[in-house]
N, C-alpha and C positions, 0 to 999 in steps of 0.2 A: 665642737669646734664652732666659734663663733660667726655670725651673720655676715659680716665682711669678708673674712677667710673664705666661708664657704662659697660667697658671689665668686670671688676672685679664682679660685681653685676648681669649683665645680660649674656654677652657672655660666661664666664666660664663655667657657670651650663648648658648652652644649650650645648658647646661643650663637656663637661664632659659626660652628657647622652648620646647625638648621636653616641660618638665613644667608649663608653663604658669606658673610663679612670678610673683607681682605686681610682686616688689621684689628686689633685689639680696642682700637678708639672708635670704631664702629658699632661696638656693641652698646646697647642701652644699659645706662645706670641710673640708680636712684637718684633725683637731686635734692629732694626735702619732702618732709611731712609736716602737713598744716592741720591744728585741730582747731576747731571753730565751733562757738555756742552761740546762738542766738538767743537774746533776752525775751523776744515776744513781749507780752501782755505785762509780763514783770519789768520792763526796762526803767520803771520810775522807782521801783522797790530798792534801795541801797542795800539792804539785808541780803535779798537775793543776789544782786550785781557782785556782794562782796564775797559771797559762798563759792561763787560762779571762778571767779577770780583765784580764790585759795583753792578750789578744785584743780583748776588747770595747771597753777603754780605745781601742786602736788605730785600730779601724774606726771609732768614734764620736768620740773625742775628750774623752770623759767619762767620770768613774769610773763603774763599776757599783755597783750595790746589791746587797748579798748578801741571798737570799730564805730564810727560814728556814720550816720545817715548822709549820704551825698544829695539827695532829694526828699523834698515833702510828700507824702503820702496821706491825704487826708482820711481816705478810706481806714487806713490803718493807724490813725492818730500819730502819725510820725512829723517830726519837723526836721528841715536840714540841721545837721550839727548835732542831732541828739544821739546819745550814744546807744546802740541797738545788739551789741553784740563784745565777743572777746575772743582773741586768736592767739595762737603760738605758733612760730615756725620752726622746726627743727632740722637742723644740716648737720653733716658730717659724724661722728662718732654718736652723739646725742639720737642722732634719728637712727641708726642700726640698734642702738641700746633698747631704744622704744620699740621698734620693729620687733627685735626678739621678743621682749615683753609682750607684746601685742599677740603673736603667733603663738608663743608657749604659756602664756598664763591668762591672759584678757578673754580670749576665745573660747578656752575651756570653760572660763567662769560665766558666760551668756547662756542665761537661760532659753531650752529649746533653741540652741544653735545648729542648723544642719547645714551650714556652709554659706560661702558668698556668692550671691548671683552673678554669674559671668557679666550680666549686663550692668553691673556696677564700673565696668571699665569704659573709658568713653572712646570716641574715634582716634584722640591722638596716644591712647594707651595707658591713661592715668587712671588709678583706682581711686575711688569715693567710698567709705563705708559709714553709715549712721549707725551710733548705738543708743537706744531707748533710756539706759541708766548707766548714770556714770560709775556705778557701784562694780562694774565689770574689771575695773582698775583694782590691783592689790593695795596700793596706795589710799583707797577710799575706804574706811570704816562706815558700815551702815548704820551704825548707834549713834556716830556723830552727826550726820547730816541731818538738815530740816527740810530741804527740799531736793527732791528727785528732778534731774534734768537730763536730757539726751546731750550727745555731743557727735560733732562729724569729723572723721579722720580723713583726709585727702594725701595720698601717696602720689607725689608726681616725679615721673620718669624721663628720660629724654628719648622715649621711644616714638617712631614715627606714625604706627598705627595701631589699631585694634590687636591684631594677631601677635605683633611683637609684645604688646604689653601682657596680653594673656599667657603667653609662653613666660615672660619675665617672673611673673607672680606666682605662676604655678611652679617654677623650678624653684622659687624661693620659700615654697612650701605654704603658702597661702591655699587654705582649704577652700577650693568652690565646689558648689553642687553639681552632681552628676547631670 
C-alpha cells in the first residue's frame, strides 16, 4: 500500500481516536518536505556547489533553489547576498514518493542506523533528520561522486504539539529509538 493511501486508511482513524478529534479535518497531515544543504567553507568552490545541486536534483527530481546570506558575519567570512546553501521543497505526491523512498530504502542503507532520536521532533511536531552522507539515497552512486556532503531533511506537518507529531510519525512508520 502506498504511503498516501496508508495515511488515509490507517493513520487518520487512529489519530482521530487517540486525540479525540471530532472530524477528519482536525487530524494532522503532512504539508511539505524540505531538503537543505549548507555549503560551509566550500561556498566559493564552483565545482562543489555544482555537485551539491546535481545531487539534490538526482534525489528529488526538482531543481534546487540556491539560498543567499541575509546578513554579513565576519567570523564566518560570509557577506550579505553570498550563496551559502541549496534547498528543495517537495509537496503533494512528490513528497509522499520521497518519504516512501526514505523509509524503505535510505534508512536501511545508513551505516550503523539505530533509529531516529525522538528529540528530532520540535515543539510544533515537525521532524528534522540529518544525514552525514548523501550516498544513503539510491540515486547517488558512490563511484561517481568527488565530495561527500551531508544534508538535512525537514518534514513539516500541521501538528499542534510534540505528542501529535510523535504519534503521526510513529504511525507512518518512522523508526524511532526505543
